[in-house]
C-alpha positions in Angstrom: 0.3 0.0 0.1 1.3 3.3 -1.2 1.4 5.8 1.5 -0.1 9.3 0.7 3.0 12.2 0.1 3.7 14.3 2.9 2.4 17.8 1.8 5.1 20.3 1.1 6.1 23.0 3.3 7.2 26.3 1.3 8.2 29.3 3.3 6.1 32.4 2.5 8.8 35.2 2.3 7.3 38.3 3.7 7.4 40.9 0.6 9.2 44.5 1.3 7.5 48.0 1.1 7.7 49.2 -2.9 10.5 51.6 -1.9 12.3 49.1 -0.5 12.6 46.5 -3.0 15.9 45.9 -4.6 17.3 43.5 -7.1 19.2 40.6 -5.4 20.3 39.4 -9.0 22.4 42.3 -10.0 24.1 42.0 -6.3 25.8 39.0 -7.1 26.9 40.5 -10.5 30.6 41.5 -9.0 30.6 38.1 -7.9 30.1 36.9 -11.8 32.6 39.6 -13.0 35.5 38.6 -10.4 35.3 34.9 -11.8 36.3 35.3 -15.6 39.4 34.4 -16.8 41.9 37.1 -17.5 40.7 38.6 -21.4 38.4 36.0 -21.7 37.9 35.8 -25.6 34.2 34.7 -25.5 32.0 34.4 -22.8 27.9 32.9 -22.6 25.7 34.4 -20.5 23.0 31.8 -20.2 19.8 33.1 -19.3 20.7 36.7 -19.9 17.0 38.2 -19.5 16.9 41.8 -19.7 20.5 41.7 -20.6 22.4 44.1 -17.8 24.5 41.0 -17.0 25.7 40.8 -20.6 26.0 44.3 -21.0 28.7 44.4 -18.3 30.0 41.4 -19.7 30.7 43.0 -23.0 33.6 45.3 -21.2 35.5 42.3 -20.1 35.3 39.8 -23.1 36.1 40.3 -26.8 32.5 38.7 -27.7 29.8 38.1 -25.4 26.6 35.1 -26.7 23.6 36.2 -24.7 21.2 33.5 -24.4 17.3 33.6 -23.2 14.0 31.5 -24.2 11.9 34.5 -24.4 12.2 36.5 -27.6 10.6 39.3 -25.9 13.5 39.6 -23.4 15.6 39.3 -25.9 14.3 42.4 -28.3 14.0 44.3 -24.8 17.8 43.9 -24.2 18.8 44.6 -27.4 16.5 48.1 -26.9 18.3 48.5 -23.6 21.8 47.8 -24.1 21.8 49.4 -27.8 26.1 50.4 -27.1 26.9 46.2 -26.4 27.6 45.8 -29.8 29.8 43.0 -29.0 27.0 40.8 -27.7 25.1 38.6 -30.0 21.4 38.1 -28.6 20.2 34.7 -29.1 16.4 33.9 -28.3 15.9 29.9 -27.9 16.4 26.8 -25.6 19.8 26.3 -24.3 19.3 22.5 -24.7 18.4 23.3 -28.4 21.3 21.1 -29.9 21.2 23.4 -32.9 21.4 26.7 -31.1 23.7 28.8 -32.9 26.3 28.7 -30.0 29.6 28.8 -30.0 31.2 25.3 -31.6 34.4 25.5 -29.7 33.0 26.4 -27.1 33.5 29.3 -24.2 36.3 30.7 -21.8 33.8 31.3 -19.5 29.6 30.4 -18.7 27.9 32.5 -16.9 24.1 31.7 -15.3 22.2 34.0 -13.0 18.7 32.8 -11.7 18.2 30.9 -15.0 19.3 27.0 -14.5 16.4 26.2 -12.1 14.2 27.3 -15.4 16.0 23.9 -17.0 16.1 20.1 -15.6 18.9 20.5 -13.6 21.2 17.6 -15.2 20.8 18.1 -18.8 20.8 22.4 -17.7 24.5 21.9 -16.0 25.4 19.2 -18.5 24.5 21.2 -21.2 26.5 24.6 -19.4 29.4 22.5 -18.2 30.0 21.2 -21.7 30.0 24.5 -23.4 33.4 25.6 -21.0 36.5 25.2 -23.0 39.2 23.7 -21.1 41.1 26.3 -19.1 37.4 28.1 -18.7 35.2 28.8 -15.9 31.6 27.9 -15.6 29.9 30.2 -12.5 26.0 30.0 -11.7 24.2 32.3 -9.2 21.2 30.1 -8.5 18.1 30.0 -6.8 16.9 26.9 -4.9 14.4 24.9 -2.6 14.4 25.0 1.5 14.2 21.6 2.2 16.1 21.2 5.5 16.2 22.9 9.3 19.2 24.8 8.7 17.9 26.0 5.2 14.5 27.3 7.3 16.6 28.8 10.0 18.6 30.7 7.5 16.0 32.8 6.9 16.3 34.4 10.8 18.8 36.0 9.0 17.5 36.7 5.2 14.7 38.6 6.5 16.0 41.1 8.4 19.2 41.5 6.2 17.0 42.1 3.4 15.1 44.6 4.8 18.7 46.1 6.2 19.9 46.4 2.4 17.0 47.8 1.0 16.9 50.8 3.4 20.4 51.2 2.2 19.9 50.6 -1.4 16.9 53.4 -1.4 19.7 55.7 0.5 21.7 55.3 -2.6 19.2 55.8 -4.9 19.6 52.4 -6.2 16.6 50.5 -5.2 14.0 48.5 -7.4 14.0 46.4 -10.1 14.1 48.5 -13.3 15.0 45.2 -15.7 12.7 42.8 -14.3 9.3 43.4 -15.5 8.0 41.0 -17.7 10.5 38.8 -16.9 9.6 35.0 -16.7 9.8 33.4 -13.0 9.4 30.2 -11.8 10.0 28.7 -8.5 13.2 26.6 -7.5 12.2 22.5 -7.2 15.6 21.5 -6.5 17.2 21.3 -3.6 20.9 21.7 -2.2 21.5 18.2 -1.7 20.3 17.7 -5.4 22.6 20.7 -6.4 25.4 19.2 -5.0 24.8 15.5 -6.2 24.2 17.0 -9.8 27.5 19.3 -9.2 29.8 15.9 -8.1 28.8 14.0 -11.6 28.9 16.8 -14.1 31.2 19.2 -12.6 33.4 17.0 -10.1 35.5 19.4 -8.4 33.2 22.5 -8.1 32.4 24.6 -5.2 28.8 25.1 -3.9 28.4 27.5 -1.4 25.0 29.0 0.0 24.6 32.9 0.2 22.5 35.3 2.4 20.0 36.3 -0.5 18.5 33.1 -1.4 20.9 32.4 -3.8 23.8 29.7 -4.2 26.9 30.1 -6.0 28.7 27.1 -7.8 31.8 27.5 -9.5 34.0 24.7 -11.8 37.4 25.7 -13.6 37.5 22.9 -16.7 40.8 21.5 -16.3 43.4 22.8 -19.2 45.5 19.5 -19.4 44.2 17.0 -21.9 44.4 14.2 -19.0 42.6 16.1 -16.8 40.1 17.5 -18.8 39.7 14.0 -20.1 38.7 13.0 -16.5 36.4 16.1 -15.8 34.5 15.9 -18.9 33.7 12.6 -19.2 30.6 12.5 -17.2 29.4 15.2 -19.5 28.9 13.1 -22.3 27.3 10.6 -20.9 23.1 10.4 -19.3 22.7 9.2 -16.1 19.6 7.4 -14.9 18.5 10.1 -12.9 17.5 12.3 -15.7 
């Protein structure tokens, strides 16, 4: 006899007053920029949204491919950042094998709050597989709280979020000016899910929980032929948990 599944508990995060709302994703852009290799030739922004990060990447990389599944967001990004002439804006599904991405990969692949819009293991395999030997994969993502430790962290997050909103408002940096119309999806994967997937698909990566409802994942693809083969072999094989 199959027992009924226990109802899933989701914490409802109190909303700040409109004047104190601020952009958690943009808060982690500097961390992503610090992970770039020196003078990267080509960078992929996977799930670029309205293009703010892609425009910033254009100041660091020779070429940037910015991909989003929403054609409306790609058109908005083009309109918002006309000066980002080294950015190639691409509307399409990252898992589509015929998406016109760089055949020889990227010196860096970055993703902000986009991996949870994809099936976890196929999505992470795709992103890691696009990194050139010696290159970097840097992800800022959302996860589903599932453990007592996750929920205990809310005791720090909630007051910190309000305090940060006050600071941002005082500096004239409150609001989320580029998020209107952006597709939103609740994360389904837990930190345990992410760690298990990363151990197989990005071995040796560093996954850290961040304060403002995010995690970061950093992986350097081995540069040597022997190391690259060892590090990338799992990316080529389907695993049973897909």
